[in-house]
TORPAFI-473506 format. One record per residue (C-alpha): x, y, z; residue in three letters. Coordinates in steps of 0.25 Angstrom, whole numbers, padded with zeros to 4 digits, always signed. Layout:
REM residues N
XYZALA ...
***
This chain:
REM residues 310
+0270+0454+0231UNK +0269+0455+0246UNK +0279+0464+0254UNK +0288+0459+0265UNK +0283+0462+0279UNK +0290+0460+0292UNK +0286+0449+0301UNK +0278+0454+0313UNK +0278+0448+0327UNK +0269+0449+0339UNK +0274+0448+0354UNK +0266+0437+0361UNK +0270+0439+0375UNK +0269+0454+0377UNK +0265+0453+0392UNK +0276+0444+0396UNK +0286+0452+0388UNK +0281+0465+0394UNK +0283+0460+0408UNK +0297+0456+0404UNK +0301+0470+0399UNK +0296+0476+0412UNK +0304+0466+0420UNK +0317+0471+0412UNK +0316+0484+0419UNK +0316+0478+0433UNK +0329+0479+0441UNK +0326+0467+0449UNK +0329+0457+0438UNK +0344+0461+0439UNK +0345+0459+0454UNK +0341+0445+0460UNK +0341+0445+0475UNK +0347+0431+0474UNK +0359+0435+0466UNK +0372+0432+0472UNK +0378+0446+0474UNK +0390+0442+0482UNK +0397+0430+0477UNK +0401+0418+0486UNK +0415+0416+0490UNK +0423+0411+0478UNK +0433+0403+0486UNK +0445+0410+0479UNK +0456+0418+0485UNK +0455+0433+0485UNK +0444+0443+0487UNK +0430+0438+0484UNK +0421+0446+0475UNK +0410+0454+0482UNK +0400+0453+0471UNK +0395+0442+0462UNK +0395+0442+0447UNK +0380+0442+0447UNK +0380+0455+0456UNK +0390+0462+0446UNK +0382+0458+0434UNK +0369+0463+0441UNK +0376+0477+0443UNK +0382+0477+0429UNK +0368+0473+0423UNK +0362+0486+0429UNK +0374+0494+0424UNK +0371+0489+0410UNK +0356+0490+0411UNK +0356+0505+0415UNK +0370+0509+0409UNK +0375+0514+0422UNK +0390+0516+0426UNK +0396+0507+0436UNK +0394+0517+0448UNK +0380+0519+0445UNK +0377+0504+0444UNK +0382+0502+0458UNK +0373+0513+0463UNK +0361+0507+0456UNK +0364+0493+0460UNK +0365+0498+0475UNK +0352+0505+0475UNK +0345+0494+0468UNK +0350+0484+0478UNK +0345+0493+0489UNK +0331+0494+0483UNK +0329+0479+0482UNK +0334+0477+0496UNK +0347+0469+0493UNK +0359+0473+0502UNK +0370+0469+0492UNK +0383+0477+0490UNK +0385+0483+0476UNK +0398+0482+0469UNK +0405+0495+0466UNK +0408+0500+0452UNK +0422+0496+0452UNK +0418+0481+0456UNK +0408+0481+0445UNK +0418+0487+0435UNK +0428+0476+0439UNK +0419+0465+0439UNK +0412+0468+0426UNK +0425+0465+0419UNK +0425+0450+0423UNK +0410+0448+0426UNK +0405+0435+0421UNK +0391+0440+0416UNK +0380+0430+0418UNK +0371+0429+0405UNK +0357+0424+0409UNK +0349+0416+0399UNK +0337+0406+0399UNK +0340+0398+0387UNK +0331+0392+0377UNK +0323+0379+0376UNK +0331+0373+0365UNK +0344+0374+0357UNK +0350+0388+0358UNK +0349+0396+0345UNK +0359+0406+0346UNK +0359+0420+0338UNK +0372+0427+0337UNK +0376+0441+0334UNK +0385+0452+0338UNK +0385+0467+0339UNK +0394+0479+0343UNK +0392+0488+0355UNK +0400+0501+0358UNK +0410+0500+0369UNK +0417+0513+0368UNK +0415+0526+0359UNK +0406+0537+0356UNK +0391+0536+0353UNK +0385+0536+0339UNK +0381+0550+0340UNK +0395+0555+0343UNK +0401+0546+0333UNK +0392+0551+0322UNK +0392+0566+0326UNK +0407+0568+0329UNK +0413+0558+0319UNK +0422+0546+0320UNK +0423+0537+0332UNK +0432+0540+0343UNK +0434+0527+0350UNK +0423+0517+0348UNK +0424+0503+0353UNK +0414+0492+0351UNK +0412+0478+0357UNK +0405+0467+0350UNK +0394+0458+0356UNK +0392+0444+0351UNK +0379+0437+0357UNK +0371+0425+0355UNK +0357+0424+0359UNK +0347+0413+0361UNK +0336+0414+0350UNK +0325+0408+0359UNK +0327+0416+0371UNK +0335+0428+0365UNK +0345+0427+0377UNK +0360+0430+0374UNK +0367+0417+0376UNK +0381+0421+0372UNK +0388+0435+0371UNK +0403+0439+0368UNK +0409+0453+0367UNK +0421+0456+0358UNK +0428+0468+0352UNK +0422+0474+0339UNK +0433+0467+0331UNK +0428+0453+0334UNK +0420+0446+0323UNK +0407+0439+0325UNK +0410+0425+0321UNK +0422+0423+0330UNK +0413+0425+0342UNK +0402+0415+0339UNK +0410+0403+0345UNK +0411+0411+0358UNK +0396+0414+0358UNK +0393+0399+0357UNK +0403+0395+0368UNK +0394+0403+0377UNK +0383+0393+0375UNK +0384+0381+0384UNK +0390+0369+0376UNK +0378+0360+0381UNK +0367+0370+0375UNK +0362+0366+0361UNK +0363+0377+0351UNK +0353+0376+0339UNK +0358+0387+0330UNK +0367+0399+0330UNK +0362+0411+0321UNK +0372+0422+0317UNK +0374+0431+0306UNK +0384+0430+0294UNK +0396+0435+0302UNK +0396+0421+0309UNK +0397+0413+0296UNK +0411+0407+0299UNK +0416+0393+0299UNK +0419+0394+0314UNK +0406+0399+0318UNK +0399+0388+0310UNK +0408+0378+0316UNK +0405+0383+0331UNK +0390+0383+0328UNK +0391+0369+0323UNK +0399+0364+0335UNK +0387+0368+0344UNK +0378+0359+0335UNK +0371+0372+0331UNK +0365+0377+0318UNK +0371+0390+0312UNK +0362+0400+0306UNK +0372+0410+0300UNK +0370+0416+0286UNK +0381+0412+0277UNK +0389+0424+0270UNK +0384+0428+0256UNK +0396+0423+0249UNK +0397+0411+0258UNK +0403+0398+0253UNK +0401+0384+0259UNK +0413+0380+0268UNK +0420+0366+0268UNK +0411+0357+0276UNK +0421+0354+0286UNK +0413+0356+0299UNK +0398+0356+0303UNK +0398+0371+0303UNK +0403+0372+0289UNK +0393+0362+0284UNK +0381+0370+0291UNK +0386+0383+0285UNK +0387+0377+0271UNK +0372+0373+0273UNK +0369+0387+0276UNK +0376+0392+0264UNK +0369+0383+0255UNK +0356+0386+0261UNK +0358+0401+0260UNK +0362+0399+0245UNK +0350+0391+0242UNK +0339+0398+0250UNK +0345+0412+0249UNK +0350+0420+0261UNK +0337+0426+0265UNK +0329+0413+0265UNK +0341+0406+0272UNK +0340+0417+0283UNK +0325+0414+0285UNK +0327+0399+0284UNK +0338+0398+0294UNK +0332+0408+0304UNK +0343+0418+0303UNK +0333+0429+0306UNK +0333+0425+0321UNK +0347+0432+0322UNK +0340+0445+0323UNK +0337+0441+0338UNK +0351+0442+0342UNK +0352+0456+0335UNK +0341+0461+0343UNK +0348+0456+0356UNK +0360+0464+0351UNK +0351+0476+0351UNK +0347+0473+0365UNK +0361+0473+0370UNK +0363+0487+0365UNK +0350+0492+0371UNK +0358+0491+0384UNK +0368+0501+0379UNK +0374+0504+0365UNK +0388+0504+0371UNK +0396+0497+0383UNK +0399+0505+0396UNK +0411+0496+0399UNK +0424+0500+0394UNK +0432+0487+0397UNK +0430+0475+0387UNK +0427+0465+0398UNK +0417+0474+0405UNK +0411+0477+0391UNK +0409+0462+0390UNK +0402+0461+0403UNK +0393+0473+0400UNK +0388+0466+0387UNK +0386+0453+0394UNK +0378+0460+0405UNK +0370+0466+0394UNK +0367+0452+0388UNK +0363+0447+0402UNK +0353+0459+0403UNK +0347+0455+0390UNK +0346+0441+0394UNK +0339+0445+0406UNK +0329+0453+0399UNK +0326+0442+0389UNK +0324+0432+0400UNK +0313+0441+0406UNK +0305+0440+0393UNK +0305+0442+0378UNK +0294+0444+0368UNK +0288+0432+0361UNK +0283+0435+0347UNK +0276+0428+0336UNK +0274+0432+0321UNK +0262+0439+0318UNK +0254+0435+0305UNK 
***
């Protein structure tokens, strides 16, 4: 009887991937000399903004990357602009703090070659409270607040295409329609893969409304729904297939294992910090969105291409 062995993979583009990893350490990728630093007149009454959203996002990006307070961020940006020969004024810390609350963060992405196959997941990140060591050493939590991050990534490019931030008491399933609304209506969606927490009628109906295929494992005690909608019919087919094939075979047959890629992306989000620096909820949303923009930039520089060995 042969024993089970994990699948082994080999990276085939080590040279290009190595170059992309080195480019991630370059500060020049965050500052484009062609960037619109000062916005054009808006034509509206009142005082005009002195700095564009792009300039504010560039400063806050460096803040997130290096975990610096706002005052240190302004000094860092000022010295960086001086080194690269740009005579631009730098927003002070109060301007950065005020603009972060209402910032419309730009999420860059390249897009794939075909229909979008979306991988959905959520995780929690600490917004306020003691660290794990103090909580374990000195007893119960004093005041620990968590925020919940919901993301959807492109299976092909591994770029984050949708992100939502909520309080910790919001469930996973109610946020799926919000994530799908961030995908342009004219973009075809091939499939939506998520875990069993999204096995609800509303989730299946929303996915079916986008003419997409749902890859969501039915619950262990799942029973067929009344076939009153396209989403319910598709879900009943998954229930019958899971019963006939078994849950393990159904997962391999449906490609459910691809969802592990979004879990890896969640780990990458936390590599930029296990907790949030902002204290206001709106600023926390902007901080998380900037983290996502940083990861998309890293992904665009290059990712490993692998193939199965043996």
